[in-house]
Each structure stands twice: as C-alpha cells, then as structure tokens.
C-alpha positions as CSV (number, residue, x, y, z in Angstrom):
1,M,17.2,98.1,70.5
2,D,18.4,99.9,73.6
3,Y,22.0,98.8,74.0
4,R,22.1,100.3,77.5
5,L,20.0,97.3,78.6
6,L,22.5,94.6,77.4
7,P,24.0,94.0,80.8
8,L,20.5,93.4,82.2
9,F,19.5,90.7,79.7
10,P,20.6,87.7,81.8
11,Q,18.7,89.0,84.8
12,R,15.6,89.6,82.7
13,G,15.9,86.1,81.2
14,I,16.1,87.2,77.6
15,G,18.7,87.0,74.9
16,T,19.9,89.4,72.2
17,P,20.5,88.7,68.5
18,I,23.7,90.8,68.6
19,C,25.6,88.7,71.2
20,Y,27.7,86.9,68.7
21,G,29.4,90.0,67.2
22,G,32.9,89.1,68.5
23,F,32.9,85.4,67.8
24,D,34.0,83.6,64.7
25,W,31.2,81.0,64.4
26,A,28.2,81.0,62.2
27,V,25.0,82.4,63.5
28,S,21.8,80.7,62.3
29,G,19.4,82.9,60.4
30,A,16.7,80.7,61.7
31,L,17.0,81.9,65.3
32,W,13.7,83.3,66.6
33,F,13.2,86.2,68.9
34,G,10.6,87.6,71.3
35,P,8.8,86.4,74.4
36,V,8.1,82.9,73.0
37,A,9.2,79.5,74.0
38,Q,12.8,78.8,73.1
39,Q,12.2,75.2,72.1
40,R,9.6,73.5,69.9
41,I,8.7,70.2,68.3
42,E,8.7,69.7,64.6
43,P,6.5,68.9,62.9
44,A,4.1,71.1,64.8
45,G,1.4,69.0,66.5
46,A,3.6,66.0,66.9
47,G,3.9,66.6,70.6
48,N,5.0,69.2,73.1
49,V,8.1,70.2,75.0
50,E,8.7,72.0,78.3
51,L,11.9,73.6,79.5
52,L,12.8,72.3,83.0
53,R,16.3,73.9,83.4
54,W,18.4,76.3,81.6
55,S,22.1,77.2,82.0
56,P,24.7,78.4,79.5
57,S,26.1,74.9,79.1
58,E,23.1,72.7,79.9
59,L,19.4,72.4,78.9
60,R,17.0,70.0,80.5
61,L,13.7,69.5,78.7
62,R,10.6,67.2,79.0
63,A,9.2,66.1,75.6
64,V,5.9,64.2,75.1
65,L,5.7,63.0,71.5
66,R,2.9,61.1,69.7
67,G,5.3,59.9,67.1
68,P,8.9,60.4,65.9
69,A,9.7,64.1,65.9
70,T,12.5,66.6,66.1
71,L,13.2,68.7,69.2
72,V,14.5,72.1,68.0
73,V,16.1,74.6,70.3
74,D,16.6,78.3,69.6
75,Q,20.3,77.9,70.0
76,N,23.1,77.9,67.4
77,F,24.3,74.4,66.7
78,D,27.9,73.5,67.6
79,P,29.7,70.1,67.5
80,G,30.3,70.4,71.2
81,W,26.6,69.7,72.0
82,R,25.8,66.2,73.6
83,A,22.4,64.8,74.3
84,S,21.2,62.2,76.9
85,Q,19.0,60.8,74.1
86,G,19.4,61.1,70.4
87,T,22.3,62.8,68.5
88,P,22.5,66.6,68.3
89,R,22.5,67.9,64.7
90,S,22.1,71.1,62.8
91,L,18.7,72.1,61.4
92,A,19.2,75.3,59.5
93,G,22.0,76.1,61.9
94,L,19.8,75.5,65.0
95,L,20.4,72.8,67.7
96,A,18.1,69.8,66.9
97,V,17.7,66.3,68.2
98,D,15.6,63.5,66.6
99,L,13.5,61.6,69.1
100,D,11.1,58.6,69.1
101,A,7.5,58.7,70.4
102,G,6.9,58.7,74.1
103,E,7.5,60.9,77.2
104,R,11.1,61.6,78.1
105,E,13.5,64.0,79.8
106,V,16.3,65.1,77.5
107,T,19.5,66.8,78.8
108,L,21.6,68.7,76.3
109,T,25.1,69.7,77.5
110,H,27.7,71.8,75.7
111,R,31.4,71.4,76.1
112,P,33.6,73.3,73.5
113,E,35.7,71.0,71.5
114,G,38.9,72.6,72.6
115,L,38.0,72.6,76.3
116,P,40.2,69.6,77.4
117,V,43.2,71.0,75.5
118,G,42.6,74.4,76.9
119,I,42.5,73.1,80.5
120,G,45.6,71.1,79.9
121,L,47.5,74.1,78.5
122,T,46.3,76.3,81.4
123,I,47.6,73.8,84.0
124,L,50.9,73.5,82.1
125,G,51.2,77.3,82.0
126,V,50.5,77.6,85.7
127,A,53.0,74.9,86.5
128,L,55.7,76.4,84.3
129,S,55.1,79.8,85.8
130,F,55.4,78.4,89.3
131,F,58.7,76.7,88.5
132,A,60.0,79.8,86.7
133,L,59.2,81.9,89.8
134,R,60.9,79.5,92.1
135,F,64.0,79.4,89.8
136,V,64.2,83.2,89.5
137,G,63.6,83.5,93.3
138,R,66.6,81.4,94.0
139,R,68.9,83.5,91.7
140,V,67.9,86.8,93.3
C-alpha cells in the first residue's frame, strides 16, 4: 500500500484497512476490500441491494428481497448503529440487519453512544470558561 495516498482516499471513494490503528474498538476480520460493492444480501441469491447514499454517519440502501434475508454492510458493527427497519446486529463483527421479503429503503444511522454526554460536557465547559473569563476580567 502506498501510504502517501491515504489523504486522497475519501476523494477517490475508497477506504483503507489500516484506518483503525489509533482506535480502541474491535476491527472485524470479515471486512472485505477492493473495488466491489460494500453491501450484500445473505444468503446470496435471496435478493439484491443498492447503495443510494453514503456518508460517515448515514447509509441509505434499497433492498429487493425474495424472502427473509440479512443485509450485510462492509462496516464494523458498533452499538451506536440504528436502522429505519430491523435491528442492527453484529455478524462476524460486521454491520448486519435482518429484513423480511419485499422492496424497501433502509436507512442506517450511527451516533456514538457517548455523543449526548460529550455534547453536554462540551457545552458545560464552554459555559464555565465564559464565566471564568468574565470573573477574571473583572478582577484585572
């Protein structure tokens, strides 16, 4: 791998298997790589899935299923994933959602579990900093 290309991966629409080096969560050994679809239906032949929209925190997909099947996304599972239909779960460490037969649009959104607490602490920190600066400003 040419590491000089890492900053260009988002612009080229590709990922890298080494992007989790500094994080403390498990990386699935089932991730797949290469210029292939980043979502699939299991069992194979049970239907098809098409990616409609991708962002770091939201995926929108259209699935057409002939019977109950599992939508599998080439993404590490995390408890912060939510689905518009079905319940996100881990399948060998990958993001998966069990779906019934039919045609549907599924939206998967990710919000880290600590996000509300982090936002609250940030607001508290900014407010305390503001009041501290006003208090120190009066004393000078």
